[in-house]
PyMOL commands that place a pseudoatom at each C-alpha (Angstrom):
pseudoatom trace, name=CA, resn=MET, resi=1, chain=A, elem=C, hetatm=0, pos=[84.444, 97.402, 79.653]
pseudoatom trace, name=CA, resn=LYS, resi=2, chain=A, elem=C, hetatm=0, pos=[84.815, 99.761, 82.635]
pseudoatom trace, name=CA, resn=LEU, resi=3, chain=A, elem=C, hetatm=0, pos=[81.368, 99.566, 83.253]
pseudoatom trace, name=CA, resn=MET, resi=4, chain=A, elem=C, hetatm=0, pos=[82.002, 95.637, 83.569]
pseudoatom trace, name=CA, resn=LYS, resi=5, chain=A, elem=C, hetatm=0, pos=[84.885, 96.307, 86.006]
pseudoatom trace, name=CA, resn=LYS, resi=6, chain=A, elem=C, hetatm=0, pos=[83.158, 98.427, 88.068]
pseudoatom trace, name=CA, resn=LYS, resi=7, chain=A, elem=C, hetatm=0, pos=[80.504, 96.018, 88.648]
pseudoatom trace, name=CA, resn=LEU, resi=8, chain=A, elem=C, hetatm=0, pos=[82.774, 93.389, 89.405]
pseudoatom trace, name=CA, resn=LEU, resi=9, chain=A, elem=C, hetatm=0, pos=[84.288, 95.353, 92.024]
pseudoatom trace, name=CA, resn=PHE, resi=10, chain=A, elem=C, hetatm=0, pos=[81.163, 96.398, 93.355]
pseudoatom trace, name=CA, resn=ILE, resi=11, chain=A, elem=C, hetatm=0, pos=[80.176, 92.636, 93.693]
pseudoatom trace, name=CA, resn=GLU, resi=12, chain=A, elem=C, hetatm=0, pos=[83.763, 91.802, 95.100]
pseudoatom trace, name=CA, resn=LYS, resi=13, chain=A, elem=C, hetatm=0, pos=[83.241, 94.383, 97.948]
pseudoatom trace, name=CA, resn=LYS, resi=14, chain=A, elem=C, hetatm=0, pos=[79.715, 93.327, 98.779]
pseudoatom trace, name=CA, resn=LEU, resi=15, chain=A, elem=C, hetatm=0, pos=[80.990, 89.525, 99.040]
pseudoatom trace, name=CA, resn=ASN, resi=16, chain=A, elem=C, hetatm=0, pos=[84.015, 90.135, 100.697]
pseudoatom trace, name=CA, resn=ASN, resi=17, chain=A, elem=C, hetatm=0, pos=[82.080, 92.320, 103.639]
pseudoatom trace, name=CA, resn=ARG, resi=18, chain=A, elem=C, hetatm=0, pos=[79.151, 89.888, 104.279]
pseudoatom trace, name=CA, resn=PRO, resi=19, chain=A, elem=C, hetatm=0, pos=[79.312, 87.698, 107.415]
pseudoatom trace, name=CA, resn=ARG, resi=20, chain=A, elem=C, hetatm=0, pos=[79.580, 83.911, 107.036]
pseudoatom trace, name=CA, resn=LYS, resi=21, chain=A, elem=C, hetatm=0, pos=[78.262, 81.444, 109.427]
pseudoatom trace, name=CA, resn=ILE, resi=22, chain=A, elem=C, hetatm=0, pos=[81.308, 78.857, 108.770]
pseudoatom trace, name=CA, resn=ILE, resi=23, chain=A, elem=C, hetatm=0, pos=[83.855, 81.486, 110.213]
pseudoatom trace, name=CA, resn=GLY, resi=24, chain=A, elem=C, hetatm=0, pos=[82.063, 82.643, 112.963]
pseudoatom trace, name=CA, resn=TYR, resi=25, chain=A, elem=C, hetatm=0, pos=[80.393, 85.373, 111.193]
pseudoatom trace, name=CA, resn=LYS, resi=26, chain=A, elem=C, hetatm=0, pos=[83.088, 87.335, 110.447]
pseudoatom trace, name=CA, resn=THR, resi=27, chain=A, elem=C, hetatm=0, pos=[83.705, 88.566, 107.214]
pseudoatom trace, name=CA, resn=PRO, resi=28, chain=A, elem=C, hetatm=0, pos=[86.444, 87.408, 104.764]
pseudoatom trace, name=CA, resn=ASN, resi=29, chain=A, elem=C, hetatm=0, pos=[87.993, 90.731, 104.715]
pseudoatom trace, name=CA, resn=GLU, resi=30, chain=A, elem=C, hetatm=0, pos=[88.361, 90.346, 108.830]
pseudoatom trace, name=CA, resn=ILE, resi=31, chain=A, elem=C, hetatm=0, pos=[89.891, 87.088, 108.526]
pseudoatom trace, name=CA, resn=MET, resi=32, chain=A, elem=C, hetatm=0, pos=[92.322, 88.150, 105.854]
pseudoatom trace, name=CA, resn=ASP, resi=33, chain=A, elem=C, hetatm=0, pos=[93.216, 90.946, 107.596]
pseudoatom trace, name=CA, resn=PHE, resi=34, chain=A, elem=C, hetatm=0, pos=[93.673, 89.065, 110.871]
pseudoatom trace, name=CA, resn=GLU, resi=35, chain=A, elem=C, hetatm=0, pos=[96.208, 86.469, 108.947]
pseudoatom trace, name=CA, resn=LEU, resi=36, chain=A, elem=C, hetatm=0, pos=[97.946, 89.064, 107.712]
pseudoatom trace, name=CA, resn=LYS, resi=37, chain=A, elem=C, hetatm=0, pos=[99.098, 90.497, 110.630]
pseudoatom trace, name=CA, resn=PHE, resi=38, chain=A, elem=C, hetatm=0, pos=[100.975, 87.115, 111.065]
pseudoatom trace, name=CA, resn=VAL, resi=39, chain=A, elem=C, hetatm=0, pos=[103.012, 87.254, 107.571]
pseudoatom trace, name=CA, resn=ALA, resi=40, chain=A, elem=C, hetatm=0, pos=[106.474, 89.105, 107.506]
for i in range(1, 40): cmd.bond("trace and resi %d" % i, "trace and resi %d" % (i + 1))
show_as sticks, trace
zoom trace
């Protein structure tokens, strides 16, 4: 069970740090960080 969670976290990190053409070659993490600056 622990190995599966570790593997999922690895995959999540890899996907969230991959640039996407649809969002101007930014990563989902960059977009989330930018958006969170304007909350609260």
